[in-house]
SEMIGU-339730 format. One record per residue: residue in three letters; x, y, z of N, C-alpha, C, CB in turn. Coordinates in steps of 0.1 Angstrom, whole numbers, plus 5000, padded with zeros to 4 digits. Each point is the difference from the previous one (the first is absolute). Glycine has a CB too. Layout:
BEGIN
ALAXYZXYZXYZXYZ
...
# end
This chain:
BEGIN
UNK607207306907501150045009500650134995500449755005
UNK499950345005500650124997501549984996498450125016
UNK502149974975501549994997500850015012499650094977
UNK501549845023500949995012501450054998498649815007
UNK501950265003501450055000500749915010499450244994
UNK501649685002500749915009501350065003498949804990
UNK501450225023501250055005501049895002498850205011
UNK502349804982500949885000501350025008499149944978
UNK501050175029501250025009499550095011501749974982
UNK499150035029499650065012499750154999501349835012
UNK497650224994499850145001499450035014499650034976
UNK500650085030499550045013498550014999502150125006
UNK497249865005498550005000499450134995500149845019
UNK500650274985499450134996500150024984500750105023
UNK500349844971500150014985499049924994502450045002
UNK497349845003498949924995498750075001501249795007
UNK498550285004498850085002499950114990500049945024
UNK501250124973500050114991499649954986501850115013
UNK498749784983499649944987498549975000502349904996
UNK497250045014498649965001499150125000500749805013
UNK499750314994499250125001500050074986500450025025
UNK500749984969500250084987499449944988502150095010
UNK497849784990499549934988498949895005502250034987
UNK496650025017499049915005499449914989499550175017
UNK500849864971499549914989500649865000499750214986
UNK501449775022500649875000500049945014501550074981
UNK498549805020500249945013501549985001497849885000
UNK502850175011501449995002500349885009500350254998
UNK500449664996500349875007501550015006498449874985
UNK501650135028501350005007500149905011500250254994
UNK500649655005500249895009501449995005498149884990
UNK502450215019501450005004500549875005499850235005
UNK499249695001500549875005500349904989498550045019
UNK501249994969500449914988501250064993497649934998
UNK502950185005501150074993501349975006498450184992
UNK502749835000501350005006500250105012500949924978
UNK499950045031500250095012501150104997499349815015
UNK500350324986501050114996501050015011498250124988
UNK503049915008501250015010500250155003501049794991
UNK498450305002500250145002498950084993502549975002
UNK497450165001499050084993500249994985499950155020
UNK499049844973499949994986500849884994499850255000
UNK500249645007500649884995499049934992501649985020
UNK498650014967499049944991500449864995499550234992
UNK501549715015500449874998499649915012501950084984
UNK498849955027499849945013500449855000498150165003
UNK501649785008500249855002498749934998502050045016
UNK498049864975498849934997499649925012500649994976
UNK498150015027499449935011499849854996498950215009
UNK501149715001499649864998498549995002502249915009
UNK497050084980498650015000499449855000500150234988
UNK498849765018499349874999499349994987499650005025
UNK500049884972499349974987498750094999500949765000
UNK498450265011498850084999500450154998498849835015
UNK502350214990500450144998500450024985500750025025
UNK500049884970500450014986498850004991502249895005
UNK496850034998498850004993499350145000499749755005
UNK500350315007499450135001500850104991499349955024
UNK502050054976500750094992499749974985501950015017
UNK498049864980499749964986498650064995501349795003
UNK497850225006498750054997500150164998498949815014
UNK501950254994500250144999500750034986500250035025
UNK500749894971500750024987499049994989502149915010
UNK497049994991499149974990498950114998500349765005
UNK499550325005498950105000500650144998498649865014
UNK502750164986500650135000499950074986501649925017
UNK498050204983499950084988501350094999497550015001
UNK503050045011501250085001500849945011498850214992
UNK502549795006501049965011500950125003499949764993
UNK500250265020501150095005501249915003498450175010
UNK502649844981501249915000499749874993500850115022
UNK500349824975499849874993499749905011501650064982
UNK497749835013499749895009501349955006498049944987
UNK502150035026501249955006500149854999499950195016
UNK499149744981499949865001500649934987498050025016
UNK501249994973500549944988499750104989499549765008
UNK501250354992499750124991500249964985500750155018
UNK500049754979500249974986498849934994502449985004
UNK496649985005498849934995498850095000500949795009
UNK499350344989499050105000498949974990501650175009
UNK498749784979499049984990499049895004501750064983
UNK498749845024499149895005499350045013501549834988
UNK499350235021499550015013499150135002502049885008
UNK498250224983499250125001499450044987501650085018
UNK497349854978499450024987499350144999499749754998
UNK499950315013499350135000501050125001498049885011
UNK503250094991501050115003500250084988501149865016
UNK498850284986500250094989501250095002497549994996
UNK502950035016501150105002500849965013498650184988
UNK502749845011500949985012500750145002500349754996
UNK499650305016500850125005501249955007497950145002
UNK503249874991501349955006500550105011500649884978
UNK500250075031500550085011501550044997498549895016
UNK502050074972501350034996500050104988500849775008
UNK500250314991500150094988500549924988500550205015
UNK500649724987500549924989499549865001502050145000
UNK497049834992499349865001500449924988498150105013
UNK502749954977500249934988500549865001500550214991
UNK500549765017500649875002499049915006502350095002
UNK497049965009499049925007498849974991500750105022
UNK498850004971498849974991500449904989499250245005
UNK501949774990500449914989500149865006501350184988
UNK499349805024500249875006498649945003502250075009
UNK496850014993498749955004499149984987500250125023
UNK500449904966499249974988499250124994499949775008
UNK500450354996499450124995500750054988499150065023
UNK500949874966500850034988499350104991501149785002
UNK497650235000499250094990499150085009500149834981
UNK498950235012499150095007498749935005500950194987
UNK499249685015498849935004499550055014500849804987
UNK500250225022499650055013500550145002500249775009
UNK498950314995500350145003500850015013498050084988
UNK503249975012500950025011500450155001500849764999
UNK499150295013500650135003501150005010497850104994
UNK503249985005501150005009499950115010501449914982
UNK499650085027500050105011501050124997499449825016
UNK500950204971500950104996499650145006500449884979
UNK500650185027499850135006499949995015498950084980
UNK500649815025499849985015501350015007497949864996
UNK503150084998501349985007501050114997499649765000
UNK500050344991500950094995500750095011498750014979
UNK500550045030500650095011500949935009497950134998
UNK501749755007500949925009501349974993498149915012
UNK501950054975501249974993500850134997498949804989
UNK500550315009500850124998500750045014498350084982
UNK501049905029500650025013501249915002497850075009
UNK502149814987501149905001501250044992498349825005
UNK501450224982501150054991500750125006498749914980
UNK500550185025500650125006500949975013498050134991
UNK501449785017500849965012501349934996497849975013
UNK502249944977501249944996501050094994498749804996
UNK500850304996500950104994500750085011498650004979
UNK500650055030500550085011501049935009497950135000
UNK501949745001500949915008501450014994498149845006
UNK502050164981501350014994500550144998499549794988
UNK499650305007500550144997500450075013498450004980
UNK500849985031500450075012500949925009497850114999
UNK502749784995501049915007499649965014501750124986
UNK497149835015499649955013500949895006497750064994
UNK502849854998500949895005501250065008499349854981
UNK501350265014501150075007499650055013501050064978
UNK497850005023499550055013499849895010498950184988
UNK500649715007499849885009501349955005497849944988
UNK503250055003501349955003500750095011500249904977
UNK499650235022500650095010499349985013500650174982
UNK498149815018499249985012500549875007498050134990
UNK502249775002500449875006501350015007498649884983
UNK502450205011501350015005500250125009500849894980
UNK498150185023499950125009501150104995499249855019
UNK500850184968500950104995499250124996501649824992
UNK498750305014499350124997500950084990498750005023
UNK501149994965500850064990499250064989501949855005
UNK498650264989499350074990500149924987500350225011
UNK499149834979500149944986498950074991500849785010
UNK499050164979499050064991499449884992501250224998
UNK497649814997499349904991499650084988499249855019
UNK499950094973499650064988498550045001501749874986
UNK497650165003498650045001499449954987500550205015
UNK498249774986499249974988499850124991498949815013
UNK501050304993499750124993500950024988499150115021
UNK500449924967500850034989500449874992500850205012
UNK498849694992500449874993498949974989501249915021
UNK499249994971499249964989499649865002501050174984
UNK497749805013499549865001499349964988499850035025
UNK500249844972499349944988499049895006502050054984
UNK496849975012499049895003499849914988498850165017
UNK501649724984499849904989498749945002502549954998
UNK496550114996498649975003499350125006500649755003
UNK498550314990499450125004498549985004501650134986
UNK498149765019498649975005499850065013499949794987
UNK499150165021499650065012501250005010497749934996
UNK503149975005501149995010501150104995499549765006
UNK500950234982501150094995499650145001500749834985
UNK498050205013499650145000500050055015498649974980
UNK501049945029500050045014501450025006497849885003
UNK503150034993501450025004500650134994500349755001
UNK499450284986500450134995499450125007500349884978
UNK498550115026499350115007500750025013497849954989
UNK502549945018500750015013501450064999498649805008
UNK502250154982501350044999500150154995500749764995
UNK498350274996500050144995499850105012499049924978
UNK500250045032499850085012501450025007497649925003
UNK503349984996501350015006501050074991499549795013
UNK500050274976501050074991500749924990500250155019
UNK499349734978500649914991499350024986500649835018
UNK500150184972499550014986499749864995501350224996
UNK497549755000499649864996499649994986499349975023
UNK501249934970499649964987499349875000501850134990
UNK497449845000499349875000500149934986498450095018
UNK501549784982500149934987498649964996502349925005
UNK497550084982498849954994500349924988498650195009
UNK500649714987500249934988499650084988499749795012
UNK499350294989499450084989500750134998497949895004
UNK502850165006500750134998499050125003501549904983
UNK497350075023499150105003500550095011498149854993
UNK501550285007500450095010499349975013500350184983
UNK500449815028499549965012499450115009501649824999
UNK498950304999499650115009500549995014498050024986
UNK501650075022500450015014499649875007499950255000
UNK501049705010501250065005501249974992499049985022
UNK500949964966501149974992500550124991499249764999
UNK502150265000500550114992500149954986501250105020
UNK499249784977500249954987499549864998502050144998
UNK497549824990499649874997501149944991497550055002
UNK503149845002501149944993499849854996501550175012
UNK499349784979500049864997501249945007498850044978
UNK501049855029501149945007501249964991498349915017
UNK501450054971501149954992500850124994498649814994
UNK500950315007500650124994500650095010498549984981
UNK501050015032500450105010501449985005497650025007
UNK503050084999501350005005500049975015500850164982
UNK499349715021499949965014501050065009499149784992
UNK502150255002501150065008499750145005501549864987
UNK497450205008499650135004499150005013500250084976
UNK499449805028499150005012500749955012498149954984
UNK501550115027500549965013499249895007500850235003
UNK498049764992499149895005499249944989499850125022
UNK500149754978499149934990499049925008501849994982
UNK496950025015499049935008499349914990499750195017
UNK500349684985499249914992498649995006502149874993
UNK496950174999498650005005499149954989500650195015
UNK499849724976499249954989499449875004501550124983
UNK497449845010499549875002500949894994497750105000
UNK502249785005500749884995499249944988501149965023
UNK499550054965499449944988501149934993498250184999
UNK501549764990501049934992501050114995498349824993
UNK501250305004500950104995500950065011498350054984
UNK501349955029500850065010500849905008498350185002
UNK501549694996500849905007501550014995498049845001
UNK502950195009501450024997500350134993500249764997
UNK498850345005500150134993501350075005497550014999
UNK502849995014501150075005501249915004498450185008
UNK502649814983501049905001501450065002498649844987
UNK502450085010501450055001500350124992500749775005
UNK498850234983500250124991499550135006499949844980
UNK498950155025499350125006500750045013497849944989
UNK502549965019500750045013501450064998498749815011
UNK502050134979501350054997500050144995500749774995
UNK498250274998499850134995499650115010499449894979
UNK500250065033499650105010501250075006498149855005
UNK501650275000501150085006500649935011498850214993
UNK502649805008500649945012499650075013502049954986
UNK497649975023499550055013498550025001502250105002
UNK497149884986498650025000499349895008500250124978
UNK498449895023499249915008498949944992500550135021
UNK499349744980499049934992498949955010501749934982
UNK497150105014498849965009499149914991500150225013
UNK499649664993499049914993498849995007501949884990
UNK497050185005498649995006499249914990500250225012
UNK500449734978499249924990499849865004500950154982
UNK499849765011500149865004501449954998497649964993
UNK502849945015501449955000500549974986499649915022
UNK499750024969500549964987500250124990498949795004
UNK500650335000500350114991501550045001497650095004
UNK503049885006501450035003500949885000499250195014
UNK502049834979501049895001500750015013500450014975
UNK499349905034500450005014501549985001497849925007
UNK502849994984501449985000500850124996499649764995
UNK499950314995500650134996500050105011499449954976
UNK499450065031499950095011501049975011497650034995
UNK502549845009500949965010501550044997498449815006
UNK502050174981501350034996500350155001500049804984
UNK499050285012500150155000500150055015498850014978
UNK500549925031500150045014501449965006497549985002
UNK502949904995501349965005501250084995499049775002
UNK500950264985501150084994500050155004499949844981
UNK498950205024499950145004499550094989501849965016
UNK497949984972499550084989498750075004501149854984
UNK498050085023498850065005500250055015498649854984
UNK500950265019500150055014499049935009500850214991
UNK498249725004499049935008498949954992500650155019
UNK498649764987498849954994498949995010501449874983
UNK497450155013498849995009499149914993500350235010
UNK499449654996499249904993498849965009502049914988
UNK496850095006498849955007499749864995499150235003
UNK501749724987499749874993501349934998497950094989
UNK502049785008501249924996499649894991501150065022
UNK499949874973499749884992501049895004499150154981
UNK500449735024498549985002499550055013500349794986
UNK498450205016499450035013499349885005499850244994
UNK500449735019500950065010501549984996498349975018
UNK502550134985501549994997500649885009500150254994
UNK500549664999500649885008501050045010499549854981
UNK500650085030501150025009501349974993498649945020
UNK502550144982501249984994500250074987500049785010
UNK498950284985500150084987500950125003497749934993
UNK503350104998501050105002499350145002501649874987
UNK497250155008499350135002499850045015498949964978
UNK501049945030499850025015501250085005498649795002
UNK502650194994501250065005500650114991500449785012
UNK498850264978500550104991500350135007498749894981
UNK502350185016500350135006499050114995502449945003
UNK497450165005499250124996498749964994502150124996
UNK497249795011498749964995498950015011501249844984
UNK497750225012498849995008499049904994500350255008
UNK499349654999499349894995498749985008502149894991
UNK496850125002498749985006499449874994499650255004
UNK499949665004499449874995498650024994501349885017
UNK498750214973498850034992498850035009500849844983
UNK499550255027499050045009499950155003500349785011
UNK500450304980500150145002498650074999502349994991
UNK496849945001498750064998499049965011500450004976
UNK500049915033499149955010499950095012500649774993
UNK498450325006499850095011498649995006501650164988
UNK498249895023498749985007498850064993501350005021
UNK498950094970498950064993499749934987500550225010
UNK500249684986499949944987498649944997502449945002
UNK497049995008498749944998498950114998500849805013
UNK499350304994499150114999500050064986500350055024
UNK500949974970500150054987499549904989501950145008
UNK498449734995499549904991498549995000502049875004
UNK497350145007498650005001499450124993500149875022
UNK500550254980499550124993500049984985500950145019
UNK500249804976500149974986498949904996502550055000
UNK497449855008499049894997498650064999501549835012
UNK498150254997498750065000499850094988499949995025
UNK501150094971499950084988499749914988501550175010
UNK499249724989499949914989498649925000502549985000
UNK497049995012498749935000499050104995500749865020
UNK499350274983499150094995500150014985500150135022
UNK501149874973500250014985499549874994502050155003
UNK498249745004499549874995498550004999501949885010
UNK497450175000498550015000499550104989500049955024
UNK500850154973499650104990500449974986500150175018
UNK500649724981500549964986501150084995497849924996
UNK503050155013501150084996501349925000498850205009
UNK502249864985501349945000500650005014500450074976
UNK500249815028500549995014501450065000498649805004
UNK501850255008501350055002501049895001499050205013
UNK502249824980501149905001499649874994500850115020
UNK498549894969499749874993501349944995497750094993
UNK502549785010501149924996499949964986500349925023
UNK500850104969500149964986500949884999499550244992
UNK500049645006500949884999501050014989498249875010
UNK501550204979500950014989501250095003498049954984
UNK501750165023501150095004500749955012498750194991
UNK500649735018500749945012499850095012501649894985
UNK497650225014499750085012498750074998502550045003
# end
């Protein structure tokens, strides 16, 4: 039997053909009738179907024969050791897979996992820019005047000349910095090692030593690990410049949500832009829903129509490296958590 690539979440037919054409050394197994039903483009979770016993048996056979998986098994992913004895590599569709991988029993390097790091960087940078412009250019005031039919002059501010700090200088932080630099924003980045980051960063800083009050914008773009859980709390938020803006593109638990809420209510922060929350989904009645000066996305800012195309491009590159015995792009390190 030829080695098999099992597609575990929905892809358009043309993307399946692209994988099949580009890597003829593998049989590509794609059974959309057995997969969760996507609710939107690039939905890698979907609504689980009610499958018959024979359909589940078919899926079980595919799991047993898979050498490579695109995405984690949707059915019983925690049982990968027993159900997929031939499996050698999983290409995840998420950038931050640490919590999920750990929950599924990937505590060591037994299974090769690669992440989607970099795929979502541009959409998230666009979201960060949109949220910042919403506050800096005072779009709520424009909308209020339109609603009340008041034609009156006024002024807003500009991003040009401001300073921003990226807490996490990986692919997302770097892309946000590149985007903001184009708008005339001076960007610094944090690293644990203190290494020089180079362009688009002007300085490499340590979060514990930097002067948060000197930044107009702070962007959280680090992975969620044991070290970064609760990284940005009341102490850090209080140290930020009054009227500054906080952006969280990382994970909800990186940020102390209660401290954020207090800073928004008091007016210490001029605004916050969140793509994540804790917990997710955010429960009805949570005070964050009604927080002032907040842009809140239900962890979907990276969901764009081109996402699957970029994921497949990364997947094909990695399959070629896999065949050539080369190091794969975005290899997950369970000890580091990303």
